[in-house]
DRENRO-250059 format. One record per residue: residue in one letter; x, y, z of N, C-alpha, C in turn. Coordinates in steps of 0.1 Angstrom, whole numbers, padded with zeros to 4 digits, always signed. Layout:
N
aXYZXYZXYZ/...
END
This chain:
229
x+0180+0035+0086+0174+0028+0074+0171+0039+0063/x+0173+0034+0051+0171+0043+0040+0156+0047+0039/x+0153+0060+0038+0140+0064+0037+0137+0073+0025/x+0126+0073+0020+0123+0081+0008+0108+0085+0008/x+0105+0096+0002+0091+0101+0000+0090+0106-0014/x+0081+0100-0021+0080+0104-0035+0067+0113-0037/x+0069+0124-0043+0058+0133-0046+0057+0135-0061/x+0045+0138-0066+0043+0140-0080+0040+0155-0082/x+0047+0161-0092+0046+0175-0095+0037+0175-0108/x+0026+0182-0107+0017+0183-0118+0021+0195-0127/x+0023+0192-0140+0027+0203-0149+0016+0213-0151/x+0020+0226-0154+0011+0236-0156+0007+0235-0171/x-0006+0236-0174-0011+0235-0188-0018+0248-0191/x-0018+0252-0204-0025+0264-0208-0040+0262-0207/x-0047+0273-0204-0062+0272-0201-0069+0265-0212/x-0065+0266-0225-0073+0260-0236-0074+0245-0235/x-0063+0239-0230-0063+0224-0229-0063+0219-0215/x-0065+0228-0205-0065+0223-0191-0075+0213-0188/x-0088+0216-0193-0099+0207-0189-0096+0193-0195/x-0092+0192-0208-0090+0179-0214-0078+0171-0207/x-0068+0179-0204-0056+0172-0197-0060+0167-0184/x-0068+0175-0176-0072+0171-0163-0080+0159-0163/x-0090+0158-0173-0098+0147-0174-0090+0134-0177/x-0080+0135-0186-0072+0124-0189-0064+0119-0177/x-0058+0128-0170-0050+0125-0158-0058+0119-0147/x-0070+0125-0144-0079+0120-0133-0082+0106-0136/x-0084+0102-0148-0088+0088-0151-0078+0078-0149/x-0065+0082-0147-0054+0072-0146-0045+0074-0134/x-0048+0084-0125-0039+0086-0114-0040+0075-0104/x-0028+0071-0099-0027+0060-0089-0019+0065-0077/x-0025+0063-0065-0019+0067-0053-0016+0055-0044/x-0004+0054-0039-0001+0043-0030+0003+0049-0016/x-0004+0045-0006-0002+0050+0008+0003+0039+0017/x+0013+0042+0025+0018+0031+0034+0031+0034+0041/x+0039+0024+0041+0052+0024+0049+0063+0018+0040/x+0072+0010+0047+0083+0005+0039+0079-0005+0028/x+0068-0012+0031+0063-0022+0021+0058-0015+0008/x+0053-0003+0009+0049+0004-0003+0060+0012-0010/x+0069+0018-0002+0080+0025-0008+0091+0015-0013/x+0090+0003-0008+0099-0008-0013+0113-0007-0008/x+0114-0007+0005+0127-0007+0012+0137-0017+0006/x+0148-0013+0001+0158-0022-0004+0156-0027-0019/x+0146-0023-0026+0144-0026-0040+0145-0014-0048/x+0147-0016-0061+0147-0005-0071+0132+0000-0072/x+0131+0013-0077+0118+0019-0078+0108+0011-0086/x+0114+0005-0097+0105-0003-0106+0101-0016-0101/x+0107-0020-0089+0104-0033-0083+0094-0032-0071/x+0090-0020-0067+0080-0019-0057+0067-0025-0062/x+0059-0030-0052+0047-0037-0057+0037-0028-0064/x+0035-0015-0060+0026-0007-0067+0031-0004-0081/x+0044-0003-0083+0049-0001-0097+0048-0014-0105/x+0050-0025-0099+0048-0038-0106+0033-0039-0109/x+0024-0035-0100+0010-0036-0103+0006-0027-0115/x+0012-0015-0116+0009-0006-0127+0014-0013-0140/x+0025-0019-0140+0030-0026-0152+0021-0038-0156/x+0016-0045-0146+0007-0056-0149-0006-0051-0155/x-0011-0040-0149-0023-0034-0155-0021-0030-0169/x-0010-0023-0172-0007-0020-0186-0006-0032-0195/x-0001-0043-0190+0000-0055-0198-0013-0061-0201/x-0023-0058-0192-0037-0062-0194-0046-0052-0201/x-0039-0042-0207-0047-0031-0214-0054-0021-0206/x-0050-0020-0193-0057-0010-0184-0047+0002-0183/x-0052+0014-0186-0044+0026-0185-0043+0030-0171/x-0031+0032-0166-0028+0037-0153-0015+0044-0152/x-0014+0055-0145-0001+0062-0144+0008+0055-0134/x+0021+0059-0135+0030+0054-0125+0026+0058-0111/x+0027+0050-0101+0021+0054-0088+0028+0066-0082/x+0019+0074-0076+0024+0085-0067+0024+0079-0053/x+0035+0078-0047+0037+0071-0035+0039+0080-0023/x+0031+0079-0013+0033+0086+0000+0035+0075+0010/x+0048+0072+0013+0052+0061+0022+0066+0063+0026/x+0069+0058+0038+0083+0058+0042+0085+0047+0052/x+0097+0042+0052+0101+0031+0061+0099+0036+0076/x+0093+0027+0083+0091+0030+0098+0078+0037+0101/x+0070+0042+0092+0058+0049+0095+0048+0041+0101/x+0041+0047+0112+0029+0041+0118+0017+0048+0112/x+0005+0045+0116-0007+0051+0111-0007+0066+0113/x-0003+0070+0125-0003+0085+0128+0007+0092+0120/x+0019+0086+0118+0029+0092+0110+0025+0093+0095/x+0018+0083+0090+0013+0085+0077+0003+0096+0076/x-0006+0097+0086-0016+0107+0086-0009+0121+0086/x+0001+0123+0094+0008+0136+0095+0015+0139+0081/x+0021+0129+0075+0027+0131+0061+0016+0135+0051/x+0004+0129+0052-0006+0132+0043-0011+0147+0045/x-0011+0151+0058-0014+0165+0061-0005+0175+0053/x+0008+0171+0052+0018+0180+0046+0019+0178+0031/x+0013+0167+0026+0015+0164+0011+0004+0171+0003/x+0008+0175-0009-0001+0181-0018-0007+0170-0028/x-0019+0167-0026-0026+0157-0034-0033+0164-0046/x-0036+0155-0056-0043+0160-0068-0054+0151-0071/x-0064+0150-0062-0076+0141-0065-0085+0146-0076/x-0094+0138-0081-0096+0124-0076-0086+0114-0083/x-0082+0104-0075-0074+0093-0080-0082+0082-0085/x-0078+0076-0096-0085+0064-0102-0083+0052-0093/x-0072+0051-0086-0070+0040-0078-0061+0044-0066/x-0065+0040-0054-0058+0043-0042-0056+0030-0034/x-0043+0027-0030-0041+0016-0022-0035+0020-0008/x-0038+0012+0002-0034+0015+0016-0029+0002+0022/x-0016+0003+0027-0010-0008+0034-0003-0002+0046/x-0008-0003+0058-0001+0003+0069-0005-0005+0082/x+0005-0005+0091+0002-0011+0104+0013-0019+0110/x+0022-0024+0102+0033-0032+0107+0041-0026+0118/x+0043-0013+0117+0051-0006+0126+0043-0003+0139/x+0030-0002+0138+0022-0001+0150+0024-0014+0158/x+0023-0025+0151+0025-0038+0158+0039-0040+0163/x+0049-0036+0156+0063-0037+0160+0065-0029+0172/x+0059-0018+0173+0061-0009+0185+0052-0013+0197/x+0044-0023+0195+0036-0028+0206+0023-0019+0209/x+0018-0012+0199+0007-0004+0201-0006-0012+0201/x-0016-0008+0209-0028-0015+0210-0036-0015+0197/x-0043-0026+0195-0050-0028+0182-0062-0018+0182/x-0067-0014+0194-0078-0004+0194-0073+0009+0189/x-0061+0013+0192-0055+0025+0186-0054+0024+0171/x-0049+0013+0167-0048+0010+0152-0061+0011+0145/x-0071+0005+0151-0084+0005+0145-0089+0019+0143/x-0088+0028+0153-0093+0042+0152-0085+0049+0141/x-0072+0048+0141-0064+0056+0132-0065+0050+0118/x-0066+0037+0116-0067+0031+0103-0081+0035+0097/x-0091+0036+0105-0104+0040+0100-0104+0054+0094/x-0097+0063+0101-0096+0077+0097-0088+0077+0084/x-0077+0070+0083-0069+0069+0071-0077+0064+0059/x-0085+0054+0061-0092+0048+0050-0103+0057+0045/x-0109+0065+0054-0119+0075+0050-0112+0086+0042/x-0100+0089+0045-0092+0099+0037-0089+0093+0023/x-0085+0080+0023-0082+0074+0010-0095+0074+0001/x-0106+0071+0007-0119+0071-0001-0121+0085-0007/x-0119+0095+0001-0121+0109-0003-0112+0112-0015/x-0099+0108-0014-0090+0110-0024-0093+0103-0037/x-0101+0092-0036-0105+0085-0048-0119+0091-0053/x-0122+0103-0049-0134+0109-0054-0146+0103-0047/x-0145+0099-0035-0156+0093-0027-0161+0081-0034/x-0152+0073-0040-0156+0061-0047-0149+0049-0040/x-0155+0043-0030-0148+0032-0023-0144+0021-0031/x-0151+0019-0042-0147+0008-0051-0134+0010-0058/x-0129+0022-0057-0115+0025-0063-0104+0024-0053/x-0107+0020-0041-0097+0019-0030-0095+0004-0026/x-0082+0001-0024-0079-0013-0021-0070-0013-0008/x-0074-0020+0002-0066-0022+0014-0058-0035+0012/x-0045-0034+0015-0037-0046+0014-0032-0050+0028/x-0033-0063+0031-0031-0067+0045-0016-0066+0049/x-0013-0066+0062+0000-0065+0067+0007-0079+0066/x+0019-0079+0060+0026-0092+0059+0032-0096+0072/x+0036-0108+0073+0041-0114+0086+0056-0113+0086/x+0062-0103+0092+0076-0101+0093+0083-0112+0102/x+0075-0118+0110+0081-0128+0119+0087-0140+0112/x+0083-0143+0100+0088-0155+0093+0102-0152+0087/x+0106-0140+0086+0118-0136+0080+0130-0139+0088/x+0142-0138+0081+0155-0140+0089+0156-0130+0100/x+0152-0118+0097+0153-0108+0108+0143-0111+0119/x+0131-0116+0116+0122-0120+0126+0127-0130+0135/x+0133-0141+0130+0138-0152+0138+0150-0148+0146/x+0158-0138+0141+0169-0133+0149+0166-0122+0159/x+0153-0118+0159+0149-0106+0167+0148-0110+0182/x+0147-0123+0185+0145-0127+0199+0130-0127+0203/x+0121-0122+0194+0107-0122+0197+0100-0135+0194/x+0089-0137+0200+0081-0149+0198+0074-0148+0185/x+0078-0156+0175+0073-0154+0162+0058-0158+0161/x+0054-0168+0169+0040-0171+0170+0032-0160+0175/x+0037-0152+0184+0030-0141+0190+0029-0130+0179/x+0040-0128+0172+0040-0118+0161+0029-0121+0151/x+0028-0134+0147+0018-0138+0138+0004-0136+0143/x+0002-0139+0156-0011-0137+0162-0015-0122+0162/x-0006-0113+0165-0008-0099+0166-0011-0093+0152/x-0004-0098+0142-0006-0093+0128-0020-0098+0123/x-0023-0110+0127-0037-0115+0123-0048-0106+0129/x-0045-0102+0142-0055-0094+0149-0056-0080+0142/x-0045-0074+0139-0045-0062+0131-0052-0063+0118/x-0049-0074+0111-0055-0076+0098-0070-0078+0099/x-0075-0085+0109-0089-0086+0111-0096-0073+0113/x-0089-0064+0121-0095-0051+0123-0096-0043+0110/x-0085-0044+0102-0085-0037+0089-0095-0042+0080/x-0097-0055+0079-0107-0061+0070-0121-0057+0074/x-0123-0057+0087-0137-0053+0092-0140-0039+0088/x-0130-0030+0090-0132-0016+0086-0134-0014+0071/x-0126-0021+0064-0127-0021+0049-0141-0025+0045/x-0146-0036+0051-0159-0041+0047-0170-0031+0051/x-0169-0025+0062-0179-0015+0067-0179-0003+0058/x-0167+0001+0052-0166+0013+0043-0167+0009+0028/x-0170-0004+0026-0173-0009+0012-0160-0008+0004/x-0148-0011+0010-0135-0011+0003-0130-0025+0002/x-0123-0028-0009-0118-0041-0011-0106-0044-0002/x-0105-0056+0003-0094-0060+0011-0087-0072+0005/x-0074-0071+0003-0066-0081-0004-0056-0087+0006/x-0056-0100+0008-0048-0107+0018-0034-0111+0011/x-0024-0104+0015-0010-0109+0010-0003-0115+0022/x-0009-0116+0034-0002-0122+0045+0001-0137+0043/x-0008-0144+0037-0005-0158+0035+0006-0160+0025/x+0007-0151+0015+0018-0152+0006+0032-0149+0013/x+0031-0139+0022+0043-0135+0029+0048-0147+0038/x+0039-0156+0042+0043-0167+0050+0047-0179+0042/x+0044-0179+0029+0047-0190+0021+0061-0188+0014/x+0071-0193+0021+0085-0192+0016+0091-0178+0019/x+0084-0170+0027+0089-0157+0030+0102-0156+0037/x+0107-0167+0042+0120-0167+0049+0132-0170+0039/x+0128-0174+0026+0138-0177+0017+0146-0165+0012/x+0159-0167+0009+0168-0156+0006+0163-0149-0007/x+0157-0156-0016+0152-0150-0029+0140-0141-0026/x+0133-0143-0015+0121-0135-0012+0124-0123-0003/x+0137-0121+0000+0141-0110+0009+0152-0102+0003/x+0153-0089+0007+0164-0081+0003+0176-0084+0014/x+0186-0076+0012+0198-0079+0020+0196-0078+0035/x+0187-0069+0040+0185-0068+0054+0178-0080+0061/x+0173-0089+0053+0167-0101+0058+0153-0099+0064/x+0148-0087+0061+0134-0083+0067+0125-0079+0056/x+0129-0071+0047+0119-0066+0037+0119-0075+0024/x+0107-0075+0018+0105-0084+0007+0114-0080-0005/x+0117-0090-0013+0124-0088-0026+0114-0085-0037/x+0119-0081-0049+0111-0079-0060+0102-0091-0063/x+0107-0103-0061+0100-0115-0064+0088-0117-0055/x+0089-0113-0042+0078-0114-0033+0068-0103-0037/x+0073-0091-0040+0064-0080-0044+0056-0084-0056/x+0062-0091-0065+0055-0096-0077+0043-0104-0073/x+0045-0113-0063+0033-0121-0058+0022-0112-0054/x+0026-0102-0046+0016-0093-0040+0008-0085-0052/x+0016-0080-0061+0010-0073-0073+0000-0082-0080/x+0004-0095-0082-0005-0104-0089-0018-0107-0081/x-0017-0107-0068-0029-0109-0059-0038-0096-0060/x-0032-0085-0061-0040-0072-0061-0046-0070-0075/x-0039-0075-0085-0043-0072-0099-0058-0074-0103/x-0064-0086-0100-0078-0088-0104-0087-0077-0098/x-0085-0073-0086-0094-0063-0080-0091-0049-0086/x-0078-0047-0088-0075-0034-0095-0081-0033-0109/x-0080-0044-0116-0086-0044-0129-0101-0041-0128/x-0108-0048-0119-0122-0046-0118-0126-0032-0114/x-0118-0026-0105-0120-0013-0100-0119-0003-0111/x-0109-0005-0120-0106+0005-0130-0114+0003-0143/x-0121-0008-0144-0129-0010-0156-0144-0009-0153/x-0148-0006-0140-0162-0004-0137-0164+0010-0132/x-0175+0016-0136-0179+0029-0132-0185+0029-0119/
END
């Protein structure tokens, strides 16, 4: 599977303007953490849901940078954590999103393991947002069982749905405990998620049209996060 990891290189500024430039950048940095759903397997860079979210925010008069994305197809919670250990971040970020866990479920890992590793990831996301949990958004795991790939996989799609709901319940509980926003895109993924126009050619990953739905669901909370101190 195609895999990619995007990093942001921060330009060097002369000392006289460094403070002003840093203040401006800090106020609009956007970090997306996750797996194939965040990196946008099978879609163009401008069609990823975090990039579409940034465009929607701009359209609503909210200043935000193009997202810095730390995500790769196939990553589980521990693999994302390892990638974050190796990545050079530039906090604080004005907005941080986290969508991770589908590969834990796909590989049959216990929800207790997910709960522990997700909790640690979310704490790191909050720290990267300058210890402002109101600037962090958790996005639920979509249901891949509804897709063409899911139906052809030979797995019990009802069981897939049940396991994903269990994972999402754990993520929502942790988000609530840490005072982080939780946005449900799972229902949207199940609403016509099997249609050809909602999938890329692999029959598994969402198309730009589905990602647009997700971005629209995240938008109100992102607006609120970025316009409140």
